[in-house]
C-alpha positions, 0 to 999 in steps of 0.5 A: 500500500502506498499512503497519501502524502502526510498519510501516516500518523503515529499516536500514543493513545490515552488508554496506553495503546499505541496506533499507526494510522495510514490514509490513502485513496481507493487506488492505494488500498488495492484489495479493499478497493477491489471489493468496494468497486465490486458494489459501488458505481464510483469509489474515486472520492472515498478515503480509506484509513487503516488503524493498527493498534497495539495494547500493552501486554497483548500479543495481537494488533487490532486493525480498524478500517474506516472508509469516508466519502470525501466528495460532495455527492452520494456514493451509489451502490450498483443495482442488483440483477 
């Protein structure tokens, strides 16, 4: 994945966890973009963010993906056949 300019942020969260947030466009998130493009008519203005969070003492990373409409129009789903 290629993040957007200034698209990587590290955060020390108040709960003691640490996060790395990566933001980019649909083209930068190839796997996610393909799945989104399968059901949407136009995903070019969608902004993707992955947050990788590690809690103290845990042996796993929690991954949260957020997709935001960065445009001014409604994103339409493809009609079903």
